[in-house]
ROPADREN-522316 format. One record per residue (C-alpha): residue in one letter; x, y, z. Coordinates in pm, 1 decimal, m for minus. Each point is the difference from the previous one (the first is absolute). Layout:
N
+-----+----------+----------+----------+
| res |        X |        Y |        Z |
+-----+----------+----------+----------+
|   A |        X |        Y |        Z |
...
+-----+----------+----------+----------+
//
This chain:
292
+-----+----------+----------+----------+
| res |        X |        Y |        Z |
+-----+----------+----------+----------+
|   X |   m646.8 |   3268.0 |  m2859.5 |
|   X |   m303.7 |    232.1 |      0.5 |
|   X |   m334.6 |    m49.4 |    166.9 |
|   X |   m309.4 |    m65.0 |   m207.6 |
|   X |   m208.5 |    319.9 |    m38.8 |
|   X |   m303.8 |   m199.2 |    113.5 |
|   X |    153.2 |    m51.8 |    345.6 |
|   X |     85.3 |    318.9 |    190.1 |
|   X |    342.8 |     23.6 |    162.2 |
|   X |     30.0 |    189.4 |    328.5 |
|   X |    274.8 |     46.7 |    247.1 |
|   X |   m273.5 |    m36.2 |    258.7 |
|   X |   m357.3 |    m88.9 |    m89.8 |
|   X |   m217.1 |    300.5 |    m88.5 |
|   X |    279.8 |    260.8 |     18.0 |
|   X |    133.9 |    213.9 |   m284.6 |
|   X |    314.8 |    125.7 |    170.0 |
|   X |    325.1 |   m186.9 |    m54.0 |
|   X |     64.0 |    m99.6 |    361.9 |
|   X |   m173.1 |    133.6 |    311.6 |
|   X |    300.5 |    m14.3 |    232.4 |
|   X |    376.2 |     73.1 |     m8.3 |
|   X |     57.7 |   m355.5 |    125.3 |
|   X |     68.2 |   m296.2 |   m226.9 |
|   X |   m259.8 |   m186.0 |    203.3 |
|   X |   m365.6 |     71.6 |     64.8 |
|   X |   m212.0 |   m158.9 |    271.8 |
|   X |   m373.2 |     30.1 |     50.5 |
|   X |   m277.9 |   m208.0 |    145.9 |
|   X |   m228.4 |   m189.9 |   m237.2 |
|   X |   m292.9 |    205.6 |    127.8 |
|   X |    175.4 |    331.1 |    m59.1 |
|   X |    m37.2 |    m18.7 |   m379.1 |
|   X |   m260.7 |   m270.4 |    m52.5 |
|   X |   m267.6 |    164.3 |    213.1 |
|   X |      7.1 |    301.0 |   m235.0 |
|   X |    m85.4 |   m232.9 |   m288.4 |
|   X |   m274.4 |   m200.5 |    177.4 |
|   X |    255.8 |   m273.8 |     69.6 |
|   X |     48.0 |    m68.9 |   m373.5 |
|   X |    339.5 |     50.2 |   m167.9 |
|   X |    m46.7 |    m44.5 |   m374.8 |
|   X |    258.5 |   m196.6 |   m204.2 |
|   X |    314.5 |    201.5 |    m62.3 |
|   X |    376.6 |    m43.4 |     11.4 |
|   X |    314.9 |    183.7 |    106.1 |
|   X |    300.7 |     36.6 |   m227.8 |
|   X |    251.9 |     69.7 |    274.8 |
|   X |   m133.5 |   m140.5 |    324.8 |
|   X |      8.1 |   m325.2 |    192.8 |
|   X |   m294.0 |    m26.7 |    238.3 |
|   X |    m36.9 |   m220.0 |    306.8 |
|   X |   m360.7 |     m3.2 |    119.9 |
|   X |    m77.0 |   m162.1 |    333.7 |
|   X |   m369.9 |    m79.3 |     47.6 |
|   X |    m18.5 |    m40.9 |    376.1 |
|   X |   m378.3 |    m39.0 |     34.5 |
|   X |   m286.3 |    m27.0 |   m246.3 |
|   X |    m74.2 |   m190.3 |   m319.6 |
|   X |    126.1 |    132.6 |   m332.8 |
|   X |    m80.9 |    m74.6 |   m362.4 |
|   X |    311.7 |     62.9 |   m203.4 |
|   X |     86.4 |      6.2 |   m367.1 |
|   X |    368.0 |    m79.1 |    m44.5 |
|   X |    132.7 |    m23.8 |   m356.0 |
|   X |   m323.6 |   m149.5 |   m132.7 |
|   X |    m72.9 |   m225.1 |    297.8 |
|   X |   m310.9 |     65.0 |    209.1 |
|   X |     64.2 |   m105.0 |    360.3 |
|   X |   m189.9 |      2.8 |    327.0 |
|   X |    256.6 |     73.5 |    269.9 |
|   X |    m52.3 |    m75.6 |    367.8 |
|   X |    197.8 |    192.9 |    259.2 |
|   X |    265.6 |      8.1 |    128.9 |
|   X |    181.8 |      0.6 |   m334.9 |
|   X |    289.8 |    195.5 |   m147.9 |
|   X |    m10.3 |     76.4 |   m373.1 |
|   X |    312.3 |     61.4 |   m207.3 |
|   X |    m72.8 |    226.7 |   m300.0 |
|   X |    306.6 |     42.3 |   m226.9 |
|   X |     17.8 |    298.6 |   m235.7 |
|   X |   m225.9 |    m10.0 |   m310.0 |
|   X |   m226.9 |   m260.9 |    162.2 |
|   X |   m363.9 |     78.1 |    m75.2 |
|   X |   m185.6 |     m4.7 |    329.6 |
|   X |   m332.4 |    111.5 |    145.1 |
|   X |   m188.4 |    m64.7 |    322.1 |
|   X |   m343.5 |     m9.8 |    155.4 |
|   X |     62.1 |     19.7 |    372.8 |
|   X |   m270.3 |    m88.7 |    249.0 |
|   X |   m103.1 |    317.6 |    188.8 |
|   X |    225.5 |     91.4 |    291.1 |
|   X |    281.1 |   m228.2 |   m116.7 |
|   X |    315.3 |     59.5 |    205.9 |
|   X |    351.4 |    m25.9 |   m132.1 |
|   X |    305.3 |    171.0 |   m146.1 |
|   X |    109.4 |    109.3 |   m348.2 |
|   X |    373.8 |     40.5 |    m42.5 |
|   X |    110.4 |    150.2 |   m333.9 |
|   X |    371.2 |    m14.8 |    m79.7 |
|   X |    141.7 |    220.6 |   m275.6 |
|   X |    233.3 |   m172.7 |   m243.7 |
|   X |    324.5 |    166.1 |    125.7 |
|   X |    m68.2 |   m123.4 |    353.4 |
|   X |    m88.6 |   m347.8 |   m126.3 |
|   X |    324.8 |    m22.5 |   m196.1 |
|   X |    197.9 |    123.6 |    301.6 |
|   X |   m153.3 |   m266.5 |    223.8 |
|   X |     61.6 |   m271.0 |   m260.5 |
|   X |    363.9 |    109.7 |    m33.4 |
|   X |     49.0 |    m18.2 |    377.6 |
|   X |   m149.9 |   m350.3 |     m0.8 |
|   X |    229.2 |   m113.8 |   m282.4 |
|   X |   m265.3 |    m14.6 |   m271.3 |
|   X |   m373.0 |     m7.6 |    m52.7 |
|   X |   m169.6 |   m259.9 |    221.8 |
|   X |   m204.9 |   m248.6 |   m201.0 |
|   X |   m309.2 |     73.9 |    207.5 |
|   X |    m12.6 |    360.1 |   m126.5 |
|   X |      8.7 |    m86.0 |   m371.0 |
|   X |   m360.5 |   m114.9 |    m26.6 |
|   X |   m341.7 |     62.7 |    144.5 |
|   X |    m21.1 |   m152.2 |    347.1 |
|   X |   m293.8 |    m90.0 |    222.8 |
|   X |    147.1 |    m95.8 |    337.6 |
|   X |   m219.2 |   m109.9 |    289.2 |
|   X |    133.7 |     81.9 |    346.1 |
|   X |    m88.5 |   m212.6 |    302.5 |
|   X |    131.1 |    m64.4 |    349.7 |
|   X |    343.0 |    140.9 |     76.6 |
|   X |     43.2 |    124.5 |   m357.2 |
|   X |   m314.5 |    212.1 |     32.8 |
|   X |    122.8 |    146.4 |    325.9 |
|   X |    337.5 |     73.9 |   m159.0 |
|   X |   m163.8 |    164.8 |   m301.7 |
|   X |   m245.2 |    199.2 |    216.0 |
|   X |    286.8 |    134.6 |    208.0 |
|   X |    218.8 |     86.8 |   m298.9 |
|   X |   m279.4 |    183.7 |   m182.7 |
|   X |    m95.9 |    190.0 |    315.0 |
|   X |    360.9 |    109.8 |     56.0 |
|   X |     34.7 |    109.7 |   m364.8 |
|   X |   m320.7 |    203.8 |     24.2 |
|   X |    110.4 |    160.9 |    326.4 |
|   X |    343.4 |     85.1 |   m136.5 |
|   X |   m147.6 |    140.8 |   m321.3 |
|   X |   m232.0 |    233.5 |    190.5 |
|   X |    239.6 |    105.2 |    278.9 |
|   X |    264.9 |    197.8 |   m194.6 |
|   X |    277.4 |    m73.9 |    248.8 |
|   X |    373.0 |     16.9 |    m59.0 |
|   X |    155.5 |   m252.4 |   m243.4 |
|   X |   m350.2 |    m72.5 |   m129.0 |
|   X |    107.7 |    m93.4 |   m354.8 |
|   X |    258.3 |   m248.4 |    126.2 |
|   X |   m244.5 |   m157.8 |    242.7 |
|   X |   m273.0 |    m31.0 |   m264.1 |
|   X |    241.4 |   m161.2 |   m245.5 |
|   X |    115.7 |   m248.8 |    263.9 |
|   X |   m357.0 |    m87.3 |    100.2 |
|   X |   m107.8 |    m35.0 |   m362.2 |
|   X |    299.2 |   m226.3 |    m67.3 |
|   X |   m120.8 |   m223.1 |    284.9 |
|   X |   m343.3 |    m14.3 |   m159.7 |
|   X |    148.5 |    m86.8 |   m340.1 |
|   X |    201.0 |   m281.2 |    160.5 |
|   X |   m315.4 |   m126.3 |    175.2 |
|   X |   m183.0 |     m9.8 |   m334.5 |
|   X |    289.3 |   m179.6 |   m171.3 |
|   X |     16.0 |   m263.8 |    274.8 |
|   X |   m374.3 |    m59.2 |    m10.6 |
|   X |      2.3 |    m38.3 |   m376.9 |
|   X |    297.6 |   m235.5 |     16.2 |
|   X |   m177.1 |   m209.0 |    264.5 |
|   X |   m310.3 |    m19.7 |   m220.1 |
|   X |    214.3 |   m123.6 |   m290.4 |
|   X |    161.5 |   m264.9 |    221.9 |
|   X |   m337.3 |   m114.6 |    129.5 |
|   X |   m129.1 |    m17.8 |   m357.7 |
|   X |    285.5 |   m233.0 |    m94.9 |
|   X |    m33.6 |   m214.6 |    310.8 |
|   X |   m371.9 |    m53.7 |    m27.6 |
|   X |     33.3 |   m190.6 |   m325.5 |
|   X |     67.2 |   m302.8 |    217.3 |
|   X |   m305.4 |   m112.7 |    198.5 |
|   X |    188.2 |    m95.6 |    316.7 |
|   X |    193.8 |    323.8 |      0.6 |
|   X |   m320.2 |    188.6 |    m63.9 |
|   X |   m146.2 |   m144.7 |    319.2 |
|   X |    316.5 |     96.9 |    185.8 |
|   X |    m22.4 |    361.1 |   m120.8 |
|   X |   m367.4 |     12.9 |     99.4 |
|   X |     90.1 |   m140.3 |    341.6 |
|   X |    265.1 |    270.2 |     44.7 |
|   X |   m256.5 |    264.0 |    m90.0 |
|   X |   m240.5 |   m138.7 |    260.0 |
|   X |    276.2 |     m7.9 |    260.1 |
|   X |     71.9 |    366.3 |    m77.4 |
|   X |   m364.1 |     77.1 |     69.9 |
|   X |    m50.1 |   m206.6 |    315.6 |
|   X |    339.9 |    m59.2 |    165.3 |
|   X |    m81.6 |    231.2 |    292.5 |
|   X |   m310.9 |   m206.9 |     80.2 |
|   X |    183.4 |   m331.1 |     64.8 |
|   X |   m239.3 |   m203.3 |   m211.9 |
|   X |     41.0 |   m384.1 |     m2.9 |
|   X |    120.1 |   m180.9 |   m310.0 |
|   X |   m341.4 |   m141.9 |    m80.5 |
|   X |   m129.4 |    358.5 |    m33.2 |
|   X |    248.4 |     63.5 |   m283.3 |
|   X |    m61.9 |   m339.8 |   m159.0 |
|   X |   m373.2 |     64.4 |     m1.0 |
|   X |     55.2 |    340.6 |   m160.9 |
|   X |    203.3 |   m172.0 |   m273.9 |
|   X |   m255.3 |   m281.1 |    m30.3 |
|   X |    264.2 |   m266.1 |     62.9 |
|   X |     81.3 |   m229.3 |    294.5 |
|   X |    248.4 |     91.9 |    271.4 |
|   X |    236.5 |   m289.1 |    m95.3 |
|   X |    m12.5 |    119.1 |   m362.1 |
|   X |     89.5 |    353.7 |    110.8 |
|   X |    296.6 |   m133.0 |    197.0 |
|   X |    109.8 |   m208.2 |   m297.2 |
|   X |    m12.8 |    303.5 |   m230.9 |
|   X |    210.5 |    205.4 |    242.6 |
|   X |    259.2 |   m275.8 |     33.4 |
|   X |     23.4 |    m51.9 |   m377.4 |
|   X |     10.6 |    371.9 |    m81.5 |
|   X |    206.1 |    149.8 |    281.9 |
|   X |    125.1 |   m297.6 |    202.7 |
|   X |   m182.4 |    121.6 |    312.8 |
|   X |   m322.0 |    m89.8 |    178.0 |
|   X |   m309.2 |    215.9 |    m36.5 |
|   X |     23.7 |     92.6 |    367.8 |
|   X |    357.3 |    116.1 |    m51.7 |
|   X |   m117.7 |    236.4 |   m277.7 |
|   X |   m240.7 |    162.3 |    245.1 |
|   X |    255.9 |     16.0 |    280.2 |
|   X |    264.5 |    151.9 |   m225.4 |
|   X |   m240.0 |    277.7 |    m99.1 |
|   X |    m76.0 |     78.7 |    365.1 |
|   X |    371.8 |     m9.9 |     81.2 |
|   X |     81.0 |    237.1 |   m286.7 |
|   X |   m248.8 |    256.4 |    130.2 |
|   X |    131.2 |    m40.4 |    353.6 |
|   X |    356.6 |     65.0 |   m115.1 |
|   X |   m110.8 |    306.4 |   m197.8 |
|   X |   m171.6 |    144.2 |    305.7 |
|   X |    293.2 |    m72.3 |    229.2 |
|   X |    249.4 |    153.6 |   m240.5 |
|   X |   m187.8 |    298.2 |   m145.4 |
|   X |   m231.3 |    110.2 |    282.8 |
|   X |     18.8 |     89.4 |    367.7 |
|   X |   m303.7 |   m215.3 |     86.9 |
|   X |     34.7 |   m200.7 |    318.4 |
|   X |     m2.8 |   m378.2 |    m15.0 |
|   X |   m350.4 |      5.9 |    144.8 |
|   X |   m120.4 |    240.3 |   m272.8 |
|   X |    156.2 |   m212.9 |   m273.0 |
|   X |   m149.5 |   m312.7 |    154.5 |
|   X |   m345.8 |    157.7 |      7.3 |
|   X |     33.5 |    125.7 |   m357.4 |
|   X |     86.6 |   m349.4 |   m121.5 |
|   X |   m298.3 |   m159.2 |    173.0 |
|   X |    172.8 |   m179.6 |    289.4 |
|   X |   m206.8 |    m29.8 |    315.8 |
|   X |    303.5 |     48.8 |    225.9 |
|   X |    346.7 |    153.1 |    m52.1 |
|   X |    149.8 |   m315.8 |    150.0 |
|   X |   m150.5 |   m210.2 |   m279.9 |
|   X |    142.7 |    241.7 |   m256.0 |
|   X |    344.7 |    m10.1 |    160.2 |
|   X |      3.7 |   m381.5 |      2.8 |
|   X |   m116.0 |     m7.9 |   m363.9 |
|   X |    270.4 |    247.3 |   m106.0 |
|   X |    279.3 |   m177.0 |    187.9 |
|   X |   m100.8 |   m342.1 |   m134.9 |
|   X |     23.1 |    121.4 |   m359.3 |
|   X |    278.3 |    256.6 |     28.2 |
|   X |    217.9 |   m154.5 |    275.4 |
|   X |     m3.1 |    318.2 |    205.6 |
|   X |   m259.6 |    195.7 |    194.9 |
|   X |   m161.9 |    316.0 |   m145.7 |
|   X |    201.9 |    211.7 |    245.3 |
|   X |    324.3 |   m171.9 |    m99.7 |
|   X |    m80.2 |     49.1 |   m368.2 |
|   X |    m64.7 |    371.7 |     50.2 |
|   X |    324.3 |     46.3 |    194.9 |
|   X |    195.1 |   m201.5 |   m255.0 |
|   X |   m131.8 |    200.5 |   m296.2 |
|   X |     47.6 |    331.8 |    181.1 |
|   X |    360.0 |    m86.1 |     75.2 |
+-----+----------+----------+----------+
//
């Protein structure tokens, strides 16, 4: 398949040379290239690159395969090869552009057992809450590794990029699931409630706060949760707090007080009682149990 002569094909936008680096991966900030072009990247496509563009701050007008979109940050864009794309970034936009040469892409896909569905089509993935923090951290580590030139750099970059590809695939799969679920009105409310819980679970908001956000009554919200997931609305909130508590106890060295503060509890004792009531052991017991 050859590119139309009306649409230029670059390895990287605005460059004549085949590939500016011996790596199969190229990282740069959005500003690094866009500032040179007054923050406008004209429509073009790449015949042998997959690009993952993370718009961390700023508003962007994008043209993606004929669609004109206004994109709010933070958003990650998936640009498969031969996708016509162009951008008008707001001045001083911050973010990352990760360009993966075809051999590296195929190697990652082979290691993952095949091409993830989320990488087969243009993707516009919003990142909020914990997912934003996870994406921020991963992109920052990739950028640091790319620029550092330390030992085993290629292996580390491939591993980090594989993590990013998996993150994209999971997010796209979740979007597909949500799309199917929301065909049913009750389930649609439940998904919206879960999204609100994700946003506010650290603030310990009462149920009527969520019901008001959904424009339904509190009894109706409870009924939806029971019919959809066989749990109360309060249990949905508590389970989300518990999940984050377990993650912190298992993956970090934070003290119980630090975890309690981070999850919005006024006192560590309240957090410990909450955790033990739902998990049948204290936070300290859980940490010892998992460590053993």
